[in-house]
C-alpha positions as CSV (number, residue, x, y, z in Angstrom):
1,M,-13.2,-1.2,-9.6
2,A,-16.1,1.3,-9.2
3,A,-14.9,3.2,-12.3
4,Q,-14.5,-0.1,-14.3
5,T,-18.0,-1.1,-13.2
6,E,-19.4,2.3,-14.3
7,E,-17.7,2.0,-17.7
8,S,-19.0,-1.5,-18.2
9,D,-22.6,-0.4,-17.2
10,C,-22.3,2.5,-19.7
11,A,-21.1,0.1,-22.4
12,R,-24.2,-2.1,-21.8
13,E,-26.5,0.9,-21.7
14,Q,-24.9,2.2,-25.0
15,T,-25.4,-1.2,-26.7
16,K,-29.0,-1.4,-25.6
17,A,-29.7,2.2,-26.8
18,E,-28.0,1.5,-30.1
19,Q,-30.2,-1.6,-30.5
20,D,-33.3,0.5,-29.8
21,V,-32.2,3.0,-32.5
22,D,-31.6,0.2,-35.0
23,Q,-35.1,-1.3,-34.3
24,V,-36.7,2.1,-34.8
25,R,-34.6,2.8,-37.9
26,Q,-35.6,-0.7,-39.4
27,R,-39.3,-0.1,-38.6
28,A,-39.2,3.3,-40.2
29,A,-37.4,1.9,-43.3
30,R,-40.1,-0.8,-43.6
31,D,-42.9,1.7,-43.3
32,Q,-41.2,4.0,-45.8
33,Q,-40.8,1.1,-48.2
34,R,-44.5,0.2,-47.8
35,L,-45.4,3.8,-48.5
36,D,-43.1,4.0,-51.6
37,S,-44.3,0.7,-52.9
38,G,-47.8,1.8,-53.4
39,A,-49.2,-1.2,-51.6
40,V,-51.2,1.0,-49.3
41,T,-54.0,2.6,-51.2
42,S,-56.4,3.7,-48.6
43,P,-56.0,7.5,-47.8
44,K,-56.6,6.9,-44.1
45,D,-53.9,4.1,-44.0
46,L,-51.6,6.4,-46.0
47,E,-52.1,9.2,-43.5
48,N,-51.6,6.8,-40.5
49,L,-48.4,5.4,-42.1
50,Q,-47.0,8.9,-42.7
51,K,-47.8,9.9,-39.1
52,E,-46.1,6.7,-37.9
53,I,-43.0,7.5,-40.0
54,V,-42.8,11.1,-38.6
55,S,-43.3,9.6,-35.0
56,L,-40.6,7.0,-35.6
57,A,-38.2,9.8,-36.9
58,K,-38.8,11.8,-33.7
59,R,-38.4,8.6,-31.6
60,Q,-35.2,7.8,-33.5
61,G,-33.8,11.3,-32.8
62,D,-34.7,11.0,-29.1
63,L,-32.9,7.6,-28.9
64,E,-29.9,8.9,-30.8
65,D,-29.7,11.7,-28.2
66,V,-29.7,9.1,-25.5
67,V,-27.0,7.1,-27.3
68,L,-24.8,10.3,-27.5
69,E,-25.4,11.1,-23.8
70,V,-24.5,7.5,-22.9
71,M,-21.4,7.6,-25.1
72,E,-20.2,10.8,-23.4
73,R,-20.7,9.2,-20.0
74,R,-18.9,6.1,-21.2
75,E,-16.0,8.2,-22.5
76,S,-15.8,10.0,-19.2
77,A,-15.8,6.7,-17.4
78,Q,-13.1,5.3,-19.7
79,E,-10.9,8.4,-19.0
80,R,-11.4,7.9,-15.2
81,V,-10.5,4.2,-15.6
82,A,-7.4,5.1,-17.5
83,E,-6.4,7.7,-14.9
84,L,-7.0,5.4,-12.0
85,T,-5.1,2.5,-13.8
86,E,-2.2,4.8,-14.3
87,R,-2.3,5.9,-10.6
88,V,-2.5,2.2,-9.5
89,G,0.5,1.4,-11.7
90,S,2.4,4.3,-10.1
91,V,1.5,3.2,-6.6
92,Q,2.4,-0.4,-7.4
93,S,5.7,0.7,-8.8
94,K,6.4,2.5,-5.5
95,I,5.3,-0.6,-3.5
96,D,7.6,-2.8,-5.6
97,D,10.5,-0.3,-5.1
98,A,9.9,-0.2,-1.3
99,T,9.6,-4.0,-1.2
100,G,12.9,-4.4,-3.0
101,R,14.6,-1.9,-0.6
102,R,13.1,-3.7,2.4
103,D,14.2,-7.1,1.1
104,A,17.7,-5.7,0.5
105,A,17.8,-4.2,4.0
106,F,16.6,-7.6,5.5
107,E,19.5,-9.3,3.6
108,E,22.0,-6.8,5.0
109,I,20.6,-7.1,8.5
110,D,20.7,-10.9,8.3
111,G,24.3,-10.7,7.1
112,E,25.2,-8.4,9.9
113,A,23.4,-10.6,12.4
114,A,25.3,-13.7,11.2
115,T,28.6,-11.8,11.5
116,V,27.8,-10.5,15.0
117,T,26.7,-14.0,16.1
118,K,30.0,-15.5,14.9
119,E,31.9,-12.6,16.6
120,R,29.9,-13.2,19.8
121,E,30.7,-16.9,19.8
122,V,34.4,-16.1,19.5
123,V,34.3,-13.5,22.3
124,S,32.0,-15.6,24.6
125,A,34.5,-18.5,24.4
126,S,37.0,-16.3,26.2
127,V,34.6,-15.1,28.9
128,P,34.2,-17.0,32.2
129,A,31.0,-19.1,32.2
130,D,29.5,-17.5,35.3
131,L,30.0,-14.0,33.9
132,L,28.5,-15.0,30.6
133,K,25.5,-16.5,32.4
134,L,25.0,-13.3,34.4
135,Y,25.4,-11.2,31.2
136,D,22.8,-13.4,29.4
137,K,20.4,-13.1,32.3
138,L,20.7,-9.3,32.5
139,R,20.4,-9.0,28.7
140,Q,17.1,-10.9,28.9
141,Q,15.8,-8.7,31.7
142,Q,17.0,-5.4,30.3
143,G,15.6,-5.7,26.8
144,G,18.7,-7.0,25.0
145,I,21.4,-4.9,26.8
146,G,23.2,-6.7,29.7
147,A,26.3,-4.5,29.9
148,A,26.7,-0.8,29.5
149,K,29.6,1.6,29.2
150,L,30.4,3.8,32.2
151,Y,31.0,7.3,30.7
152,Q,31.7,10.4,32.9
153,R,30.1,8.8,35.9
154,T,27.0,7.9,33.9
155,C,25.7,4.4,33.1
156,Q,25.0,4.4,29.3
157,G,22.4,1.7,29.8
158,C,19.9,3.7,32.0
159,R,21.5,7.1,31.5
160,Q,21.6,7.7,35.2
161,E,24.6,9.3,36.9
162,L,26.1,7.1,39.7
163,S,26.0,8.6,43.2
164,I,29.3,9.6,44.7
165,T,29.2,6.5,47.0
166,D,28.5,4.1,44.1
167,F,31.1,5.8,41.9
168,N,33.7,5.6,44.6
169,A,32.9,1.9,45.1
170,V,33.4,1.4,41.3
171,R,36.7,3.4,41.4
172,A,38.0,1.3,44.4
173,A,37.1,-2.1,42.7
174,A,39.9,-4.1,41.2
175,P,40.1,-3.9,37.4
176,D,39.0,-7.5,37.0
177,T,36.1,-7.2,39.4
178,V,32.6,-7.2,37.8
179,V,30.8,-4.0,38.9
180,R,27.1,-3.3,38.3
181,C,25.0,-0.2,38.0
182,E,23.0,0.3,41.2
183,N,20.1,1.9,39.1
184,C,19.5,-0.7,36.4
185,G,21.7,-3.6,37.4
186,R,23.6,-3.9,34.2
187,I,27.3,-4.8,34.2
188,L,29.4,-1.6,33.9
189,V,32.2,-1.6,31.4
190,R,35.0,0.7,32.6
191,T,37.1,2.7,30.1
192,S,39.4,5.6,30.1
193,D,36.3,7.8,29.6
194,S,34.6,6.6,32.8
195,G,36.0,9.5,34.9
196,L,37.7,7.2,37.3
């Protein structure tokens, strides 16, 4: 925006400088025409008119230099605007690409969530109501994980190794007994890798 503003300021400045050059050029042309027409006969007026024509020529040259300087600044500003516009386009392209990938990932996650929700409903129908209630309560308390695998005497929920006493209690519990981690309180899921 700053580059565009600079370019537009230069454009206005160039237009004004060109108008000033045109005014000086027109005035010099009128004076030259008066001089050439012979309408001015007084030597003093002729001398003044010639001095003014010389002065106007110098002024025109100075103004044309200003126009050239402004044109160079404007050209530089236009190049900067073009470069920045290209960079903005490149960044916008990257944003669009990232947004597309994000939206695709959201769709995939939503699909997975719907599938998992359906699977959970099927599994939860076969789980006793009091166990499901306990699991949901623990899940809420433990940041979404209510049960954890017991692997090599270690609770995979809190990553703490069970003490010998706690481990022996889990080992002695019947297979259908609900056992919980003494460290985090999660339900422990026993498998062949539990080290029992």
